[in-house]
N, CA and C atoms as a LAMMPS dump frame, in Angstrom:
ITEM: TIMESTEP
0
ITEM: NUMBER OF ATOMS
231
ITEM: BOX BOUNDS ff ff ff
-5.0000000000000000e+02 5.0000000000000000e+02
-5.0000000000000000e+02 5.0000000000000000e+02
-5.0000000000000000e+02 5.0000000000000000e+02
ITEM: ATOMS id mol type element x y z
1 1 1 N -9.439 -5.242 9.009
2 1 2 C -9.089 -5.648 7.562
3 1 3 C -8.012 -4.199 6.73
4 2 1 N -8.118 -3.513 6.969
5 2 2 C -7.083 -2.666 6.27
6 2 3 C -5.574 -2.953 6.373
7 3 1 N -5.541 -2.71 7.906
8 3 2 C -4.173 -3.224 8.428
9 3 3 C -3.592 -4.467 7.812
10 4 1 N -4.461 -5.76 8.069
11 4 2 C -4.142 -6.821 7.206
12 4 3 C -4.083 -6.706 5.919
13 5 1 N -4.564 -5.857 5.278
14 5 2 C -4.173 -5.864 3.926
15 5 3 C -2.925 -5.313 3.481
16 6 1 N -2.49 -4.373 4.219
17 6 2 C -1.012 -4.09 4.256
18 6 3 C 0.037 -5.256 4.883
19 7 1 N -0.276 -5.76 5.819
20 7 2 C 0.525 -7.083 6.039
21 7 3 C 0.838 -7.926 5.388
22 8 1 N -0.341 -8.652 4.363
23 8 2 C -0.356 -9.455 3.615
24 8 3 C 0.643 -8.968 2.335
25 9 1 N 0.48 -7.728 2.01
26 9 2 C 1.096 -7.329 0.672
27 9 3 C 2.645 -7.512 1.188
28 10 1 N 3.243 -7.365 2.364
29 10 2 C 4.432 -7.613 2.864
30 10 3 C 4.7 -8.971 3.198
31 11 1 N 3.838 -9.638 3.114
32 11 2 C 4.152 -11.347 3.488
33 11 3 C 3.965 -11.734 4.977
34 12 1 N 3.411 -10.553 5.744
35 12 2 C 3.397 -10.87 7.143
36 12 3 C 2.19 -11.63 7.734
37 13 1 N 1.208 -12.234 7.137
38 13 2 C 0.326 -12.88 7.829
39 13 3 C 0.474 -14.584 7.904
40 14 1 N -0.206 -14.916 8.688
41 14 2 C -0.09 -16.594 8.732
42 14 3 C -1.233 -16.909 7.828
43 15 1 N -0.919 -18.278 7.386
44 15 2 C -1.587 -18.881 6.621
45 15 3 C -3.408 -18.761 7.051
46 16 1 N -3.647 -18.927 8.32
47 16 2 C -4.743 -19.026 8.977
48 16 3 C -5.386 -17.872 8.517
49 17 1 N -4.933 -16.721 8.947
50 17 2 C -5.315 -15.233 8.762
51 17 3 C -5.775 -14.942 7.366
52 18 1 N -4.845 -15.375 6.574
53 18 2 C -4.942 -15.176 4.965
54 18 3 C -6.389 -15.79 4.757
55 19 1 N -6.291 -17.334 5.287
56 19 2 C -7.726 -18.029 4.854
57 19 3 C -8.843 -17.252 5.165
58 20 1 N -8.644 -16.534 6.505
59 20 2 C -9.828 -15.83 7.281
60 20 3 C -10.317 -14.424 6.389
61 21 1 N -9.321 -14.092 5.966
62 21 2 C -9.12 -12.694 5.183
63 21 3 C -10.218 -13.004 3.689
64 22 1 N -9.919 -14.311 3.261
65 22 2 C -10.129 -14.583 1.936
66 22 3 C -11.854 -14.76 1.935
67 23 1 N -12.163 -15.537 3.135
68 23 2 C -13.636 -15.918 3.707
69 23 3 C -14.37 -14.433 3.657
70 24 1 N -13.776 -13.638 4.516
71 24 2 C -14.54 -12.29 4.659
72 24 3 C -14.694 -11.893 3.113
73 25 1 N -13.82 -11.787 2.503
74 25 2 C -13.549 -10.891 1.248
75 25 3 C -14.608 -11.489 0.164
76 26 1 N -15.08 -12.696 0.478
77 26 2 C -16.116 -13.657 -0.226
78 26 3 C -17.373 -12.704 -0.173
79 27 1 N -17.417 -12.133 1.134
80 27 2 C -19.031 -11.703 1.296
81 27 3 C -19.036 -9.921 1.531
82 28 1 N -17.633 -9.592 1.693
83 28 2 C -17.753 -8.072 1.734
84 28 3 C -17.396 -7.511 0.627
85 29 1 N -17.991 -6.723 -0.09
86 29 2 C -17.524 -6.057 -1.868
87 29 3 C -16.589 -5.033 -1.294
88 30 1 N -17.058 -4.388 -0.164
89 30 2 C -16.084 -3.147 0.307
90 30 3 C -14.628 -3.613 0.369
91 31 1 N -14.157 -4.682 1.012
92 31 2 C -13.02 -4.871 1.309
93 31 3 C -12.462 -5.528 -0.233
94 32 1 N -13.569 -6.193 -0.908
95 32 2 C -12.789 -6.92 -2.068
96 32 3 C -12.373 -5.462 -3.132
97 33 1 N -13.34 -4.264 -2.639
98 33 2 C -12.849 -3.01 -3.575
99 33 3 C -11.255 -2.361 -2.908
100 34 1 N -11.484 -2.538 -1.595
101 34 2 C -10.152 -1.732 -1.374
102 34 3 C -9.022 -2.354 -1.362
103 35 1 N -8.998 -4.005 -1.281
104 35 2 C -8.049 -4.709 -1.681
105 35 3 C -7.483 -4.548 -3.018
106 36 1 N -8.559 -4.71 -4.132
107 36 2 C -8.216 -4.159 -5.471
108 36 3 C -7.469 -2.828 -5.658
109 37 1 N -7.817 -1.675 -5.26
110 37 2 C -7.395 -0.552 -5.209
111 37 3 C -6.136 -0.53 -4.427
112 38 1 N -5.976 -1.131 -3.434
113 38 2 C -4.339 -1.029 -2.739
114 38 3 C -3.383 -2.066 -3.563
115 39 1 N -4.074 -2.998 -4.257
116 39 2 C -2.906 -3.61 -5.279
117 39 3 C -2.485 -2.708 -6.473
118 40 1 N -3.537 -2.077 -6.94
119 40 2 C -3.117 -1.058 -7.921
120 40 3 C -2.348 -0.43 -7.585
121 41 1 N -2.602 0.518 -6.435
122 41 2 C -1.533 1.575 -6.119
123 41 3 C -0.078 1.018 -6.002
124 42 1 N -0.044 -0.344 -5.434
125 42 2 C 1.33 -0.63 -5.033
126 42 3 C 1.9 -1.17 -6.291
127 43 1 N 1.192 -1.822 -7.197
128 43 2 C 2.093 -1.911 -8.634
129 43 3 C 2.497 -0.594 -9.269
130 44 1 N 1.521 0.352 -9.331
131 44 2 C 1.952 1.329 -9.959
132 44 3 C 3.11 2.139 -9.114
133 45 1 N 3.028 2.134 -7.661
134 45 2 C 4.215 2.7 -7.212
135 45 3 C 5.643 2.071 -7.311
136 46 1 N 5.546 0.754 -7.658
137 46 2 C 6.754 -0.12 -8.092
138 46 3 C 7.037 0.057 -9.373
139 47 1 N 6.117 0.533 -10.219
140 47 2 C 6.358 0.548 -11.819
141 47 3 C 7.047 2.054 -12.231
142 48 1 N 6.886 3.104 -11.082
143 48 2 C 7.315 4.46 -11.295
144 48 3 C 8.239 5.065 -10.354
145 49 1 N 9.219 4.402 -10.144
146 49 2 C 9.717 4.83 -8.559
147 49 3 C 10.794 5.896 -8.976
148 50 1 N 10.981 6.409 -10.158
149 50 2 C 11.897 7.247 -10.613
150 50 3 C 10.872 8.871 -10.586
151 51 1 N 9.84 8.796 -10.606
152 51 2 C 8.828 9.891 -10.345
153 51 3 C 8.761 10.516 -9.033
154 52 1 N 9.362 10.021 -7.942
155 52 2 C 9.372 10.368 -6.954
156 52 3 C 9.985 12.193 -6.843
157 53 1 N 11.025 12.286 -7.355
158 53 2 C 11.583 13.484 -7.398
159 53 3 C 10.723 14.641 -8.193
160 54 1 N 9.789 14.089 -8.968
161 54 2 C 8.755 15.155 -9.643
162 54 3 C 7.723 15.537 -8.882
163 55 1 N 7.33 14.549 -7.663
164 55 2 C 5.705 14.84 -7.095
165 55 3 C 6.042 15.988 -6.401
166 56 1 N 5.176 16.599 -6.34
167 56 2 C 4.589 18.082 -5.492
168 56 3 C 5.272 19.354 -6.253
169 57 1 N 5.863 19.334 -7.241
170 57 2 C 6.414 20.465 -7.696
171 57 3 C 7.6 21.113 -6.645
172 58 1 N 7.69 22.687 -6.683
173 58 2 C 8.027 23.418 -5.883
174 58 3 C 7.817 23.416 -4.249
175 59 1 N 6.317 23.09 -4.32
176 59 2 C 5.865 23.331 -3.007
177 59 3 C 6.752 22.72 -1.76
178 60 1 N 7.35 21.331 -1.977
179 60 2 C 8.038 20.525 -1.058
180 60 3 C 9.496 20.683 -1.059
181 61 1 N 9.955 20.916 0.397
182 61 2 C 11.642 20.96 0.223
183 61 3 C 11.963 19.466 -0.337
184 62 1 N 13.287 19.417 -0.674
185 62 2 C 13.727 18.115 -1.338
186 62 3 C 13.772 17.033 0.263
187 63 1 N 14.194 17.421 1.472
188 63 2 C 13.941 16.93 2.794
189 63 3 C 12.629 16.29 2.904
190 64 1 N 11.418 17.319 2.527
191 64 2 C 10.362 16.557 2.895
192 64 3 C 9.931 15.436 1.985
193 65 1 N 10.487 15.766 0.945
194 65 2 C 10.114 14.704 -0.401
195 65 3 C 10.646 13.265 0.11
196 66 1 N 11.811 13.57 0.481
197 66 2 C 12.975 12.328 1.178
198 66 3 C 12.235 11.446 2.233
199 67 1 N 11.678 12.518 2.94
200 67 2 C 10.879 11.858 4.303
201 67 3 C 9.442 11.003 3.81
202 68 1 N 8.787 11.558 2.682
203 68 2 C 7.677 11.13 2.337
204 68 3 C 7.892 9.861 1.749
205 69 1 N 8.889 9.976 0.603
206 69 2 C 9.401 8.693 -0.081
207 69 3 C 9.996 7.552 1.05
208 70 1 N 10.409 7.808 1.761
209 70 2 C 10.976 6.735 2.838
210 70 3 C 9.688 5.996 3.598
211 71 1 N 8.914 6.973 4.174
212 71 2 C 7.622 6.535 4.801
213 71 3 C 6.894 5.715 3.95
214 72 1 N 7.024 6.055 2.757
215 72 2 C 6.025 5.08 1.8
216 72 3 C 6.699 3.731 1.668
217 73 1 N 7.895 3.721 1.448
218 73 2 C 8.719 2.525 1.113
219 73 3 C 8.363 1.564 2.256
220 74 1 N 8.485 2.204 3.379
221 74 2 C 8.311 1.352 4.74
222 74 3 C 7.156 1.169 5.259
223 75 1 N 6.116 1.742 4.714
224 75 2 C 4.713 1.521 4.887
225 75 3 C 4.56 1.966 6.393
226 76 1 N 5.113 3.249 6.659
227 76 2 C 4.524 3.864 7.88
228 76 3 C 3.654 5.108 7.716
229 77 1 N 2.824 5.179 8.583
230 77 2 C 1.759 5.853 8.483
231 77 3 C 2.199 7.512 8.682
């Protein structure tokens, strides 16, 4: 389900898969909570994209910050 949540956010699941996910979430409180948390994180990430340069203070190199930013934007693991 966790992988499907990410795919559904990107618009990459079939209608049948979406229906099955909704049915599962009707009975699974853990998946409902995870889905809600993922949605909040995605909305916050879109709301504050300018904060990427401020993350991590001086501990990360600019190259590392850029790699992380690209990975998050692309949905990489």
